[in-house]
C-alpha positions as CSV (number, residue, x, y, z in Angstrom):
1,S,0.0,0.0,0.0
2,D,2.9,2.4,0.6
3,G,4.4,1.6,-2.8
4,I,7.5,-0.1,-1.5
5,Y,8.6,-3.4,-2.9
6,I,9.8,-6.0,-0.3
7,L,11.9,-9.1,-0.5
8,P,9.6,-12.1,0.2
9,E,10.9,-14.8,2.4
10,L,11.5,-18.2,0.9
11,P,8.5,-20.5,1.3
12,Y,10.8,-23.2,2.6
13,A,14.2,-23.5,4.4
14,Y,17.4,-22.6,2.5
15,N,18.4,-26.3,2.5
16,A,15.0,-27.7,1.8
17,L,15.7,-28.4,-1.9
18,E,19.0,-30.3,-1.4
19,P,20.6,-32.2,-3.0
20,W,19.2,-30.5,-6.2
21,M,19.6,-26.9,-5.0
22,D,22.3,-26.3,-2.4
23,E,21.9,-24.1,0.6
24,P,24.9,-21.7,-0.1
25,T,23.5,-20.9,-3.6
26,M,20.0,-20.4,-2.2
27,R,21.3,-18.0,0.4
28,L,23.4,-16.1,-2.1
29,H,20.7,-16.1,-4.7
30,H,17.9,-15.0,-2.5
31,D,19.6,-12.7,0.1
32,K,22.0,-11.0,-2.2
33,H,20.8,-11.2,-5.8
34,H,17.1,-11.0,-5.4
35,A,17.5,-8.4,-2.6
36,G,19.5,-6.3,-5.1
37,Y,16.6,-6.3,-7.6
38,V,14.2,-5.2,-4.8
39,R,16.5,-2.3,-3.9
40,G,16.9,-1.4,-7.6
41,V,13.1,-1.4,-8.3
42,N,12.5,0.8,-5.3
43,K,15.2,3.2,-6.3
44,A,13.8,3.4,-9.8
45,T,10.2,3.9,-8.5
46,E,11.4,6.6,-6.2
47,G,13.3,8.3,-9.0
48,I,10.2,8.3,-11.3
49,A,8.0,9.7,-8.5
50,K,10.5,12.6,-8.0
51,A,10.6,13.2,-11.8
52,L,6.8,13.4,-11.9
53,E,6.7,15.8,-8.9
54,N,9.4,18.1,-10.4
55,E,8.3,17.6,-14.0
56,D,11.9,16.9,-14.9
57,F,11.9,14.0,-17.4
58,S,15.5,14.5,-18.6
59,N,16.5,11.1,-17.0
60,V,13.4,9.2,-18.0
61,K,15.2,6.8,-20.3
62,H,17.6,5.6,-17.5
63,L,14.8,5.4,-15.0
64,E,12.5,3.4,-17.2
65,R,15.4,1.0,-18.1
66,D,16.2,0.5,-14.4
67,L,12.5,-0.1,-13.6
68,A,12.1,-2.7,-16.3
69,F,15.3,-4.5,-15.4
70,H,15.0,-4.6,-11.6
71,G,11.2,-4.9,-11.6
72,A,11.3,-7.9,-14.0
73,G,14.0,-9.5,-11.8
74,H,12.0,-9.1,-8.7
75,I,8.8,-10.5,-10.3
76,L,10.5,-13.5,-11.9
77,H,12.5,-14.4,-8.8
78,T,9.4,-14.3,-6.7
79,M,7.8,-16.7,-9.1
80,F,10.9,-18.9,-9.3
81,W,11.0,-19.5,-5.5
82,N,7.3,-20.4,-5.4
83,N,7.6,-22.6,-8.5
84,M,9.8,-24.9,-6.4
85,S,9.1,-27.1,-3.4
86,P,10.6,-30.0,-1.5
87,S,7.3,-31.9,-1.9
88,Q,6.6,-34.0,-4.9
89,S,3.6,-33.1,-7.0
90,N,2.2,-33.5,-10.5
91,P,0.5,-31.1,-13.0
92,S,-3.3,-30.9,-12.5
93,P,-5.5,-32.8,-14.9
94,E,-6.3,-29.4,-16.6
95,L,-2.7,-28.4,-17.0
96,K,-1.7,-31.8,-18.1
97,K,-4.4,-31.8,-20.8
98,Y,-3.0,-28.5,-22.2
99,I,0.6,-29.8,-22.1
100,L,-0.4,-33.0,-24.0
101,R,-2.4,-30.9,-26.5
102,D,0.2,-28.2,-27.1
103,F,3.4,-30.3,-26.9
104,G,2.3,-33.8,-27.8
105,S,3.5,-35.4,-24.6
106,F,4.9,-34.4,-21.2
107,E,8.3,-35.7,-22.2
108,T,8.3,-33.6,-25.4
109,F,7.5,-30.5,-23.3
110,K,10.2,-31.3,-20.9
111,K,12.8,-31.7,-23.6
112,Y,11.7,-28.5,-25.3
113,F,11.7,-26.5,-22.0
114,K,15.2,-27.8,-21.2
115,A,16.6,-27.1,-24.6
116,A,15.2,-23.6,-24.7
117,S,16.4,-22.8,-21.1
118,K,19.9,-24.3,-21.8
119,S,20.3,-22.3,-25.0
120,V,19.4,-18.8,-23.6
121,E,22.3,-16.6,-24.7
122,A,24.2,-15.2,-21.8
123,S,21.9,-14.5,-18.8
124,G,18.2,-15.0,-18.7
125,W,15.3,-17.3,-18.1
126,G,13.3,-20.2,-19.5
127,I,9.6,-19.7,-19.2
128,L,6.4,-21.8,-19.7
129,G,3.7,-19.4,-20.3
130,Y,0.0,-19.2,-21.2
131,Q,-1.3,-17.1,-24.1
132,P,-5.0,-16.4,-23.5
133,H,-5.7,-15.1,-26.9
134,A,-4.6,-18.3,-28.5
135,D,-5.6,-20.4,-25.5
136,K,-2.3,-22.3,-25.5
137,L,0.9,-23.0,-23.6
138,V,4.2,-21.8,-25.0
139,V,7.9,-22.1,-24.1
140,L,9.8,-18.9,-24.2
141,Q,13.4,-17.6,-23.7
142,S,14.1,-14.3,-22.0
143,E,17.5,-12.7,-22.1
144,K,18.3,-10.7,-19.0
145,H,14.9,-10.2,-17.5
146,Q,13.0,-7.8,-19.7
147,N,14.3,-8.7,-23.2
148,L,12.4,-10.7,-25.8
149,S,9.1,-10.5,-23.9
150,Q,5.9,-11.5,-25.6
151,W,3.2,-9.2,-24.1
152,I,0.4,-11.7,-24.8
153,T,2.1,-14.3,-22.6
154,Y,1.6,-14.9,-18.8
155,P,4.4,-16.9,-17.2
156,I,3.4,-19.9,-15.0
157,L,6.7,-21.7,-14.6
158,V,10.1,-20.0,-14.8
159,I,13.7,-21.1,-14.3
160,D,16.6,-18.7,-13.7
161,V,19.6,-19.6,-15.9
162,W,21.8,-16.7,-14.8
163,E,25.1,-18.2,-13.6
164,H,24.5,-17.0,-10.1
165,A,21.6,-19.5,-9.9
166,Y,23.8,-22.5,-10.3
167,Y,27.5,-21.8,-10.5
168,L,28.5,-22.7,-6.9
169,K,27.2,-26.2,-7.3
170,Y,27.1,-26.9,-11.0
171,Q,29.9,-24.6,-12.3
172,N,29.3,-24.1,-16.0
173,R,27.0,-27.2,-16.3
174,R,23.8,-25.3,-17.0
175,G,22.1,-28.4,-18.4
176,D,22.7,-30.4,-15.1
177,F,21.1,-27.5,-13.2
178,I,18.0,-27.6,-15.5
179,D,17.8,-31.4,-15.1
180,A,17.9,-30.9,-11.3
181,F,15.2,-28.2,-11.4
182,F,12.7,-30.8,-12.7
183,N,13.1,-32.6,-9.4
184,V,11.8,-29.7,-7.3
185,I,9.1,-28.1,-9.5
186,D,6.0,-27.4,-7.4
187,W,3.4,-28.5,-10.0
188,D,0.7,-27.6,-7.5
189,N,1.9,-24.0,-7.7
190,V,2.2,-24.0,-11.5
191,S,-1.2,-25.6,-11.8
192,L,-2.8,-23.0,-9.6
193,R,-1.2,-20.2,-11.6
194,F,-2.5,-21.8,-14.8
195,S,-6.0,-22.2,-13.3
196,H,-6.1,-18.5,-12.3
197,M,-5.2,-17.6,-15.9
198,L,-7.9,-19.7,-17.3
199,S,-10.5,-18.2,-14.9
200,A,-9.4,-14.7,-15.7
201,F,-9.6,-15.0,-19.5
202,K,-12.5,-17.4,-20.0
């Protein structure tokens, strides 16, 4: 209500996803990297508010760039933590139906999601999203946070493939990290996000 973004706590202990996601990386990733995006989006928001108050828009390009970068980082990281869980789960029947329809099989979706995530150039994200206008699921790549976005797509499952997400444990083996991610996906969370999208647009 006061317009300040906050760093959400992890929905589980730092070591809850081991052996797939190690505690040192989780602490560094959440407490340092995600916290940095929260500070950045608050600073950009404050700068824009001052620019509006003073009617001084000379720095608007820089402020908008910072808002997009840090804001997207904050949103995607928040989703990333909640897309994972130490508890095993499966896609809901509704989500599974869409996965089978749009990708042919769950294994095909899995291979495509892994390939897209692994091949993101430099830093970025792999995303499973829902496109309400086409009523279908799609796999996307996102460079950095804000680049290559498709505005008609709503993410429901994301994986961070910036090196800070995996380098302590997996070094440069991004593919191994992506394989490990599939052991901790909270399909209940993903299914709920998908259900909310269907309800909102149908």
